MDTraj code that builds the backbone (N, CA, C; nanometers):
import mdtraj as md
import numpy as np

residues = "MET ALA ASP SER PRO THR PRO ALA GLY PRO SER PRO ARG ALA VAL ARG ARG ALA ARG LEU PHE TRP ASP GLN ALA HIS GLN ASP HIS ARG ALA ALA ARG ASP LYS GLN ARG ARG HIS ALA PRO LEU GLU ALA ALA TYR LEU SER VAL GLN ALA ALA LEU ASN ALA LEU SER ALA VAL SER TYR LEU ASN GLY ARG PHE GLN LEU PRO ASN PHE SER THR ALA ARG MET ALA ALA LEU CYS VAL GLU LEU ASP GLY ARG PHE GLU ALA ILE LEU GLY ALA CYS GLU SER LEU GLU ALA VAL GLN GLU HIS SER PRO PHE GLU ASP ALA PRO ASP THR ALA ALA LEU ASP ALA LEU GLY ALA ALA SER VAL GLU HIS SER THR ARG VAL LEU ASP ALA VAL ARG THR TYR LEU ASN GLU HIS ARG LEU GLN GLU ARG GLY LEU LYS GLU ARG PRO".split()
xyz = np.array([
    [0.0841, -0.1180, 0.0000],
    [0.0000, 0.0000, 0.0000],
    [0.0888, 0.1247, 0.0000],
    [0.0611, 0.2187, -0.0845],
    [0.1458, 0.3358, -0.1022],
    [0.1463, 0.4287, 0.0192],
    [0.0422, 0.4240, 0.1023],
    [0.0353, 0.5129, 0.2167],
    [0.0934, 0.4543, 0.3432],
    [0.1364, 0.3289, 0.3397],
    [0.1913, 0.2661, 0.4588],
    [0.3267, 0.3262, 0.4919],
    [0.3556, 0.3412, 0.6234],
    [0.4869, 0.3932, 0.6598],
    [0.5954, 0.2927, 0.6224],
    [0.7097, 0.3431, 0.5878],
    [0.8252, 0.2606, 0.5535],
    [0.9313, 0.2843, 0.6604],
    [1.0407, 0.2080, 0.6575],
    [1.1480, 0.2363, 0.7534],
    [1.1993, 0.3800, 0.7409],
    [1.1865, 0.4380, 0.6235],
    [1.2303, 0.5759, 0.6028],
    [1.1282, 0.6752, 0.6565],
    [1.0093, 0.6285, 0.6918],
    [0.9073, 0.7174, 0.7455],
    [0.7772, 0.7087, 0.6682],
    [0.6827, 0.7938, 0.7024],
    [0.5527, 0.7915, 0.6359],
    [0.5640, 0.8369, 0.4907],
    [0.4671, 0.7953, 0.4116],
    [0.4648, 0.8342, 0.2710],
    [0.4377, 0.9843, 0.2590],
    [0.4747, 1.0439, 0.1462],
    [0.4451, 1.1860, 0.1264],
    [0.2950, 1.2149, 0.1344],
    [0.2144, 1.1235, 0.0852],
    [0.0686, 1.1418, 0.0908],
    [0.0198, 1.1418, 0.2358],
    [0.0731, 1.0504, 0.3160],
    [0.0356, 1.0457, 0.4573],
    [0.0780, 1.1735, 0.5284],
    [0.1948, 1.2254, 0.4949],
    [0.2417, 1.3502, 0.5558],
    [0.1495, 1.4653, 0.5164],
    [0.1072, 1.4700, 0.3912],
    [0.0150, 1.5763, 0.3478],
    [-0.1167, 1.5692, 0.4241],
    [-0.1703, 1.4495, 0.4388],
    [-0.2958, 1.4326, 0.5136],
    [-0.2774, 1.4734, 0.6589],
    [-0.1694, 1.4276, 0.7179],
    [-0.1436, 1.4599, 0.8579],
    [-0.1273, 1.6105, 0.8765],
    [-0.0577, 1.6747, 0.7848],
    [-0.0391, 1.8198, 0.7929],
    [-0.1737, 1.8916, 0.7903],
    [-0.2617, 1.8475, 0.7036],
    [-0.3949, 1.9075, 0.6945],
    [-0.4674, 1.8979, 0.8294],
    [-0.4643, 1.7800, 0.8897],
    [-0.5336, 1.7612, 1.0169],
    [-0.4642, 1.8348, 1.1312],
    [-0.3316, 1.8385, 1.1310],
    [-0.2576, 1.9104, 1.2348],
    [-0.2853, 2.0601, 1.2267],
    [-0.2842, 2.1134, 1.1056],
    [-0.3158, 2.2556, 1.0879],
    [-0.4586, 2.2853, 1.1334],
    [-0.5519, 2.1974, 1.0990],
    [-0.6917, 2.2183, 1.1385],
    [-0.7069, 2.2076, 1.2900],
    [-0.6310, 2.1190, 1.3524],
    [-0.6355, 2.1077, 1.4983],
    [-0.5962, 2.2401, 1.5632],
    [-0.4929, 2.3025, 1.5098],
    [-0.4512, 2.4325, 1.5642],
    [-0.5574, 2.5386, 1.5425],
    [-0.6180, 2.5410, 1.4258],
    [-0.7233, 2.6393, 1.3995],
    [-0.8421, 2.6184, 1.4925],
    [-0.8817, 2.4940, 1.5103],
    [-0.9945, 2.4642, 1.5992],
    [-0.9620, 2.5005, 1.7438],
    [-0.8390, 2.4703, 1.7856],
    [-0.7995, 2.5011, 1.9237],
    [-0.7963, 2.6518, 1.9466],
    [-0.7429, 2.7242, 1.8513],
    [-0.7407, 2.8706, 1.8616],
    [-0.8835, 2.9256, 1.8694],
    [-0.9718, 2.8722, 1.7870],
    [-1.1112, 2.9164, 1.7877],
    [-1.1795, 2.8803, 1.9201],
    [-1.1465, 2.7640, 1.9759],
    [-1.2050, 2.7238, 2.1042],
    [-1.1642, 2.8213, 2.2149],
    [-1.0364, 2.8563, 2.2166],
    [-0.9903, 2.9518, 2.3185],
    [-1.0586, 3.0870, 2.3001],
    [-1.0762, 3.1284, 2.1753],
    [-1.1440, 3.2546, 2.1475],
    [-1.2899, 3.2499, 2.1929],
    [-1.3591, 3.1402, 2.1645],
    [-1.4992, 3.1268, 2.2068],
    [-1.5094, 3.1279, 2.3590],
    [-1.4140, 3.0660, 2.4267],
    [-1.4150, 3.0654, 2.5728],
    [-1.3994, 3.2081, 2.6254],
    [-1.3086, 3.2840, 2.5669],
    [-1.2891, 3.4240, 2.6084],
    [-1.4131, 3.5083, 2.5808],
    [-1.4868, 3.4733, 2.4776],
    [-1.6069, 3.5500, 2.4403],
    [-1.7333, 3.4966, 2.5073],
    [-1.7150, 3.4112, 2.6058],
    [-1.8257, 3.3562, 2.6854],
    [-1.9247, 3.2757, 2.6007],
    [-1.8705, 3.1914, 2.5146],
    [-1.9503, 3.0960, 2.4363],
    [-1.8964, 2.9568, 2.4697],
    [-1.9240, 2.9099, 2.5926],
    [-1.8581, 2.7880, 2.6404],
    [-1.8958, 2.6610, 2.5660],
    [-2.0187, 2.6459, 2.5230],
    [-2.0543, 2.5228, 2.4529],
    [-1.9855, 2.5168, 2.3168],
    [-1.9777, 2.6303, 2.2479],
    [-1.9042, 2.6341, 2.1217],
    [-1.7557, 2.6053, 2.1452],
    [-1.7019, 2.6583, 2.2549],
    [-1.5623, 2.6306, 2.2896],
    [-1.5423, 2.4816, 2.3131],
    [-1.6383, 2.4191, 2.3784],
    [-1.6275, 2.2759, 2.4062],
    [-1.6323, 2.1943, 2.2772],
    [-1.7247, 2.2270, 2.1884],
    [-1.7340, 2.1548, 2.0599],
    [-1.6058, 2.1698, 1.9791],
    [-1.5529, 2.2905, 1.9730],
    [-1.4292, 2.3138, 1.8990],
    [-1.3108, 2.2431, 1.9646],
    [-1.3127, 2.2310, 2.0960],
    [-1.2066, 2.1586, 2.1660],
    [-1.2072, 2.0113, 2.1285],
    [-1.3259, 1.9532, 2.1189],
    [-1.3372, 1.8134, 2.0762],
    [-1.2815, 1.7990, 1.9351],
    [-1.3204, 1.8899, 1.8482],
    [-1.2738, 1.8830, 1.7101],
    [-1.1222, 1.8985, 1.7011],
    [-1.0654, 1.9870, 1.7818],
    [-0.9197, 2.0055, 1.7827],
    [-0.8498, 1.8765, 1.8244],
    [-0.9008, 1.8118, 1.9281],
    [-0.8407, 1.6869, 1.9749],
    [-0.8510, 1.5778, 1.8691],
    [-0.9686, 1.5657, 1.8079],
    [-0.9867, 1.4638, 1.7041],
    [-0.8910, 1.4857, 1.5871],
    [-0.8760, 1.6088, 1.5460],
    [-0.7868, 1.6379, 1.4329],
    [-0.6410, 1.6126, 1.4675],
    [-0.5992, 1.6483, 1.5880],
    [-0.4602, 1.6237, 1.6283],
    [-0.4314, 1.4738, 1.6329],
    [-0.5222, 1.3975, 1.6910],
    [-0.5033, 1.2528, 1.6995],
    [-0.5094, 1.1879, 1.5612],
    [-0.5888, 1.2447, 1.4727],
    [-0.5944, 1.1945, 1.3351],
    [-0.4600, 1.2119, 1.2665],
    [-0.3912, 1.3218, 1.2934],
    [-0.2596, 1.3443, 1.2324],
    [-0.1637, 1.2319, 1.2704],
    [-0.1635, 1.1916, 1.3964],
    [-0.0764, 1.0824, 1.4412],
    [-0.1141, 0.9533, 1.3691],
    [-0.2428, 0.9276, 1.3609],
    [-0.2892, 0.8038, 1.2971],
    [-0.2518, 0.7995, 1.1498],
    [-0.2733, 0.9086, 1.0791],
    [-0.2395, 0.9122, 0.9365],
    [-0.0908, 0.8892, 0.9132],
    [-0.0079, 0.9487, 0.9982],
    [0.1363, 0.9310, 0.9823],
    [0.1799, 0.7867, 1.0002],
    [0.0984, 0.7095, 1.0670],
    [0.1306, 0.5701, 1.0929],
    [0.0498, 0.4747, 1.0056],
    [-0.0048, 0.5266, 0.8960],
    [-0.0724, 0.4419, 0.7991],
    [-0.2113, 0.3973, 0.8372],
    [-0.2719, 0.4633, 0.9334],
    [-0.4080, 0.4287, 0.9746],
    [-0.5039, 0.5334, 0.9201],
    [-0.5945, 0.4861, 0.8360],
    [-0.6851, 0.5792, 0.7686],
    [-0.8320, 0.5525, 0.7988],
    [-0.8644, 0.4349, 0.8488],
    [-1.0008, 0.4036, 0.8903],
    [-1.0107, 0.4396, 1.0380],
    [-1.0613, 0.5583, 1.0667],
    [-1.0551, 0.6111, 1.2024],
    [-1.1936, 0.6309, 1.2638],
    [-1.2038, 0.6076, 1.3951],
    [-1.3286, 0.6374, 1.4665],
    [-1.3307, 0.7857, 1.5042],
    [-1.3368, 0.8720, 1.4042],
    [-1.3193, 1.0147, 1.4286],
    [-1.4420, 1.0824, 1.4888],
    [-1.5281, 1.0044, 1.5497],
    [-1.6406, 1.0576, 1.6250],
    [-1.6129, 1.0496, 1.7749],
    [-1.5018, 0.9853, 1.8125],
    [-1.4756, 0.9565, 1.9530],
    [-1.3306, 0.9887, 1.9892],
    [-1.3143, 1.0875, 2.0754],
    [-1.1792, 1.1207, 2.1196],
    [-1.1176, 1.0056, 2.1991],
    [-1.1987, 0.9361, 2.2777],
    [-1.1460, 0.8256, 2.3582],
    [-1.0969, 0.7118, 2.2689],
    [-1.1727, 0.6789, 2.1659],
    [-1.1301, 0.5706, 2.0764],
    [-1.0091, 0.6124, 1.9928],
    [-1.0047, 0.7389, 1.9530],
    [-0.8875, 0.7867, 1.8782],
    [-0.7627, 0.7813, 1.9673],
    [-0.7777, 0.8217, 2.0932],
    [-0.6632, 0.8167, 2.1847],
    [-0.6179, 0.6721, 2.2060],
    [-0.7124, 0.5798, 2.2157],
    [-0.6771, 0.4387, 2.2335],
    [-0.5960, 0.3875, 2.1136],
    [-0.6315, 0.4312, 1.9928],
    [-0.5526, 0.3931, 1.8750],
    [-0.4105, 0.4486, 1.8850],
    [-0.3994, 0.5709, 1.9336],
    [-0.2663, 0.6315, 1.9465],
    [-0.1841, 0.5626, 2.0547],
    [-0.2501, 0.5119, 2.1590],
    [-0.1790, 0.4371, 2.2632],
    [-0.1147, 0.3129, 2.2025],
    [-0.1813, 0.2503, 2.1050],
    [-0.1239, 0.1340, 2.0376],
    [0.0067, 0.1701, 1.9659],
    [0.0174, 0.2951, 1.9229],
    [0.1359, 0.3414, 1.8515],
    [0.2464, 0.3856, 1.9472],
    [0.2068, 0.4448, 2.0583],
    [0.3025, 0.4967, 2.1558],
    [0.2329, 0.4992, 2.2916],
    [0.2814, 0.4194, 2.3821],
    [0.2196, 0.4057, 2.5135],
    [0.2083, 0.5344, 2.5926],
    [0.2878, 0.6326, 2.5573],
    [0.2811, 0.7598, 2.6311],
    [0.1504, 0.8341, 2.6082],
    [0.0755, 0.7956, 2.5050],
    [-0.0548, 0.8587, 2.4842],
    [-0.1552, 0.8183, 2.5923],
    [-0.1199, 0.7199, 2.6757],
    [-0.2068, 0.6839, 2.7886],
    [-0.2296, 0.8038, 2.8794],
    [-0.1351, 0.8935, 2.8834],
    [-0.1454, 1.0113, 2.9700],
    [-0.2618, 1.1018, 2.9329],
    [-0.3125, 1.0908, 2.8109],
    [-0.4240, 1.1773, 2.7698],
    [-0.5573, 1.1034, 2.7616],
    [-0.5590, 0.9757, 2.7978],
    [-0.6844, 0.9005, 2.7905],
    [-0.7947, 0.9656, 2.8745],
    [-0.7612, 1.0086, 2.9939],
    [-0.8605, 1.0730, 3.0802],
    [-0.9151, 1.2006, 3.0190],
    [-0.8260, 1.2806, 2.9622],
    [-0.8701, 1.4047, 2.8977],
    [-0.9635, 1.3739, 2.7809],
    [-0.9294, 1.2716, 2.7040],
    [-1.0123, 1.2359, 2.5884],
    [-1.1469, 1.1787, 2.6318],
    [-1.1477, 1.1025, 2.7401],
    [-1.2746, 1.0520, 2.7924],
    [-1.3614, 1.1667, 2.8415],
    [-1.3005, 1.2667, 2.9027],
    [-1.3764, 1.3832, 2.9481],
    [-1.4350, 1.4606, 2.8304],
    [-1.3597, 1.4693, 2.7220],
    [-1.4104, 1.5394, 2.6042],
    [-1.5332, 1.4691, 2.5448],
    [-1.5453, 1.3391, 2.5665],
    [-1.6620, 1.2648, 2.5171],
    [-1.7922, 1.3237, 2.5724],
    [-1.7882, 1.3752, 2.6957],
    [-1.9080, 1.4276, 2.7603],
    [-1.9659, 1.5487, 2.6877],
    [-1.8850, 1.6163, 2.6100],
    [-1.9324, 1.7354, 2.5383],
    [-2.0473, 1.6989, 2.4452],
    [-2.0405, 1.5822, 2.3861],
    [-2.1419, 1.5421, 2.2888],
    [-2.2789, 1.5190, 2.3521],
    [-2.2843, 1.5143, 2.4842],
    [-2.4116, 1.4972, 2.5539],
    [-2.4866, 1.6281, 2.5706],
    [-2.4238, 1.7379, 2.5371],
    [-2.4848, 1.8693, 2.5561],
    [-2.5387, 1.9229, 2.4240],
    [-2.6597, 1.9716, 2.4296],
    [-2.7248, 2.0247, 2.3103],
    [-2.7312, 2.1770, 2.3178],
    [-2.7070, 2.2426, 2.2065],
    [-2.7215, 2.3887, 2.2060],
    [-2.8686, 2.4312, 2.2089],
    [-2.9583, 2.3353, 2.2049],
    [-3.1011, 2.3652, 2.1981],
    [-3.1739, 2.3412, 2.3294],
    [-3.1011, 2.3270, 2.4396],
    [-3.1642, 2.3087, 2.5697],
    [-3.2452, 2.4322, 2.6044],
    [-3.3601, 2.4099, 2.6687],
    [-3.4476, 2.5216, 2.7046],
    [-3.3839, 2.6162, 2.8058],
    [-3.3308, 2.5607, 2.9138],
    [-3.2720, 2.6434, 3.0187],
    [-3.1380, 2.5838, 3.0609],
    [-3.0349, 2.6088, 2.9819],
    [-2.9049, 2.5501, 3.0164],
    [-2.8504, 2.6087, 3.1458],
    [-2.7789, 2.5284, 3.2189],
    [-2.7120, 2.5708, 3.3413],
    [-2.5844, 2.6428, 3.2987],
    [-2.5864, 2.7746, 3.3055],
    [-2.4732, 2.8522, 3.2535],
    [-2.3439, 2.8250, 3.3302],
    [-2.3544, 2.8047, 3.4615],
    [-2.2326, 2.7767, 3.5390],
    [-2.1728, 2.6429, 3.4952],
    [-2.2585, 2.5446, 3.4721],
    [-2.2095, 2.4134, 3.4282],
    [-2.1488, 2.4226, 3.2881],
    [-2.2120, 2.5017, 3.2014],
    [-2.1572, 2.5184, 3.0662],
    [-2.0233, 2.5909, 3.0692],
    [-2.0121, 2.6910, 3.1551],
    [-1.8834, 2.7610, 3.1678],
    [-1.7740, 2.6646, 3.2124],
    [-1.8058, 2.5797, 3.3090],
    [-1.7081, 2.4818, 3.3575],
    [-1.6746, 2.3813, 3.2476],
    [-1.7752, 2.3376, 3.1727],
    [-1.7522, 2.2435, 3.0627],
    [-1.6612, 2.3055, 2.9567],
    [-1.6891, 2.4303, 2.9200],
    [-1.6071, 2.4973, 2.8194],
    [-1.4623, 2.5109, 2.8636],
    [-1.4419, 2.5536, 2.9868],
    [-1.3056, 2.5719, 3.0380],
    [-1.2323, 2.4382, 3.0460],
    [-1.3005, 2.3355, 3.0966],
    [-1.2368, 2.2038, 3.1074],
    [-1.2048, 2.1474, 2.9696],
    [-1.2936, 2.1677, 2.8745],
    [-1.2723, 2.1143, 2.7394],
    [-1.1522, 2.1789, 2.6727],
    [-1.1381, 2.3091, 2.6878],
    [-1.0220, 2.3778, 2.6310],
    [-0.8945, 2.3252, 2.6959],
    [-0.8985, 2.3056, 2.8270],
    [-0.7814, 2.2519, 2.8979],
    [-0.7477, 2.1105, 2.8491],
    [-0.8494, 2.0262, 2.8334],
    [-0.8265, 1.8889, 2.7878],
    [-0.7711, 1.8861, 2.6450],
    [-0.8253, 1.9699, 2.5593],
    [-0.7744, 1.9699, 2.4211],
    [-0.6320, 2.0232, 2.4167],
    [-0.5976, 2.1139, 2.5054],
    [-0.4601, 2.1632, 2.5135],
    [-0.3659, 2.0483, 2.5498],
    [-0.4073, 1.9640, 2.6430],
    [-0.3258, 1.8478, 2.6808],
    [-0.3061, 1.7541, 2.5619],
    [-0.4128, 1.7336, 2.4848],
    [-0.4027, 1.6450, 2.3686],
    [-0.3061, 1.7039, 2.2663],
    [-0.3228, 1.8315, 2.2330],
    [-0.2338, 1.8932, 2.1348],
    [-0.0889, 1.8930, 2.1837],
    [-0.0680, 1.9141, 2.3130],
    [0.0682, 1.9094, 2.3674],
    [0.1285, 1.7701, 2.3505],
    [0.0485, 1.6659, 2.3759],
    [0.0979, 1.5285, 2.3618],
    [0.1312, 1.4973, 2.2164],
    [0.0464, 1.5413, 2.1255],
    [0.0719, 1.5167, 1.9828],
    [0.1951, 1.5941, 1.9379],
    [0.2081, 1.7179, 1.9826],
    [0.3253, 1.7990, 1.9472],
    [0.4534, 1.7300, 1.9950],
    [0.4520, 1.6784, 2.1160],
    [0.5680, 1.6064, 2.1693],
    [0.5992, 1.4848, 2.0832],
    [0.4965, 1.4101, 2.0474],
    [0.5153, 1.2922, 1.9624],
    [0.5785, 1.3317, 1.8288],
    [0.5251, 1.4348, 1.7663],
    [0.5773, 1.4789, 1.6367],
    [0.7225, 1.5246, 1.6489],
    [0.7515, 1.5994, 1.7533],
    [0.8889, 1.6466, 1.7731],
    [0.9845, 1.5306, 1.7980],
    [0.9439, 1.4366, 1.8800],
    [1.0321, 1.3243, 1.9128],
    [1.0551, 1.2327, 1.7940],
    [0.9611, 1.2285, 1.7046],
    [0.9764, 1.1429, 1.5874],
    [1.0268, 1.2223, 1.4665],
    [1.0716, 1.3437, 1.4955],
    [1.1310, 1.4301, 1.3943],
    [1.0383, 1.4513, 1.2748],
    [0.9092, 1.4422, 1.3007],
    [0.8138, 1.4597, 1.1919],
    [0.7903, 1.6078, 1.1626],
    [0.8273, 1.6934, 1.2567],
    [0.8167, 1.8363, 1.2293],
    [0.9005, 1.8712, 1.1069],
    [1.0156, 1.8056, 1.0931],
    [1.1057, 1.8351, 0.9816],
    [1.0493, 1.7883, 0.8479],
    [0.9553, 1.6983, 0.8506],
    [0.8978, 1.6444, 0.7273],
    [0.7753, 1.7229, 0.6825],
    [0.7528, 1.8393, 0.7392],
    [0.6435, 1.9218, 0.6911],
    [0.5373, 1.9524, 0.7935],
    [0.5419, 1.8909, 0.9086],
    [0.4430, 1.9206, 1.0136],
    [0.5033, 2.0202, 1.1091],
    [0.5084, 2.1421, 1.0655],
    [0.5735, 2.2463, 1.1444],
    [0.4780, 2.3017, 1.2478],
    [0.5367, 2.3513, 1.3543],
    [0.4602, 2.4090, 1.4643],
    [0.3837, 2.5314, 1.4157],
    [0.2643, 2.5437, 1.4647],
    [0.1814, 2.6598, 1.4339],
    [0.1688, 2.7437, 1.5598],
    [0.1575, 2.8743, 1.5439],
    [0.1446, 2.9620, 1.6624],
    [0.0149, 2.9365, 1.7365],
])
top = md.Topology()
chain = top.add_chain()
for i, resn in enumerate(residues, 1):
    res = top.add_residue(resn, chain, resSeq=i)
    for name in ("N", "CA", "C"):
        top.add_atom(name, md.element.get_by_symbol(name[0]), res)
traj = md.Trajectory(xyz[None], top)
């Protein structure tokens, strides 16, 4: 398969896909932090989930995995643990991000204090995920192959 990693590293196509998801993870994370500052906690939480999913997808693509459970941060993190046991450190954060999907923007009387806490926790959890992925990319020298750090 042309997209499978080789001893020399991931294929150019896999690197392109991973770069797309890594860049999108940064955009989503930046937007989540902005929504949190603007007091839109549920939107911040949704964007935090998306940032985590995209970051974990980048790791998976680089390792030749393309059939992904990209609806579940916990399942994506479990796949990454198979690749590198150090991703176990973010399993709790990813499980916490799963709770975001239980909240609807259409609730009649949302508990604003609970939503504020959810938004803040989600941004924090997604930050942990992006930090773990960044460490993985740096340690595997994948930053040099086109996955450069974004501000």
